[in-house]
C-alpha positions, 0 to 999 in steps of 0.5 A: 056138742061140737060140730066135729062130734055132730058130723061124726055122729051123723056119718056113723063114725066113731067119736073123735078124740080131743086131738082129732077135734082140734085137728079137724077145726085147724084143717077147716080154718087152714083150708078156708084161709088157703082157698078164700084169703090166699085165693083172693090174692091170686085172683086180684094178682091175675087180674091186676096188681093189689096196689092198683086194685079198687076191689074189696078183695084187695083190702086185706092184701094192701094192709099186709103189704104195709109189712111186706111190699111184695104182696102189693105188686106182682112178685113171681116167687110169691105168686108161685108159692101161693098157687101151690098153697091154694091148690095143693095145701087147701085141697089137702086140708079138706082131704084130711078132714075126711081122712080123720073121720074115716080113720084113713091110714093114709091120713098121717102120711098126708098130714106130715106132707101138709106140715112140710109144705106149710114149713117150706112155704113159710121158709121160701116166702121169707128166707130169700128176703132175709138173704137179700137184707129184707128190702121189702119187709118193714119190721119197725112195729110190733104188728108188722113184725110179730103178727104179720111176718112171724108166723109159726105153722102149727105142726100137726105131725103129732099123731096117736102114739100107736102110729109112731109119729109124735113130737 
C-alpha cells in the first residue's frame, strides 16, 4: 500500500483517488525541492556566492551554473524569485497535501495559485535572459539545454470534473 494511502487510513480520511495520490507525491517532491534544494541556494547566496563557496551545499548550484551562470554569482532577480518560491511555494505544497487529505474546498483554488506561481517563476527566470540574447545561458549541450534549462512545470490544475476545473 502506498504511503499516501497509509497516511489516509491512519488519519481516518477517505481513500485517495489515483490522481490525488499522484498529486500528494508531486507536492511532497516539489515542496522538498523548494525547501532543501532551492533553500540551500539561498543560504549559500546570503553567506557568500556559490562561485566562492567551498560548502557541499554549493555543489549542485556550481553544476547548474555551467548552464546558467546567474546561479554562481549574486543575481538579485534570481534571488528574489527563489525567496518567493522557497517561502511561499514550498509552504503551499505542504498545505495542499493536508488540503487533499482533509477534502478542503480551498484546495483547488490554492492548487491553481501554486501552478500559476510555478509558471510565473519559470517565465521570470528565463524570459529576461532570452530578451537579452541569453548572455548567461549555455545551450550548447543536450544536458544543459533540455535537462537543466527547459523545465515544464507539471500543472496540477486538472481537478475532479465535479469541481469544474480541468485541462
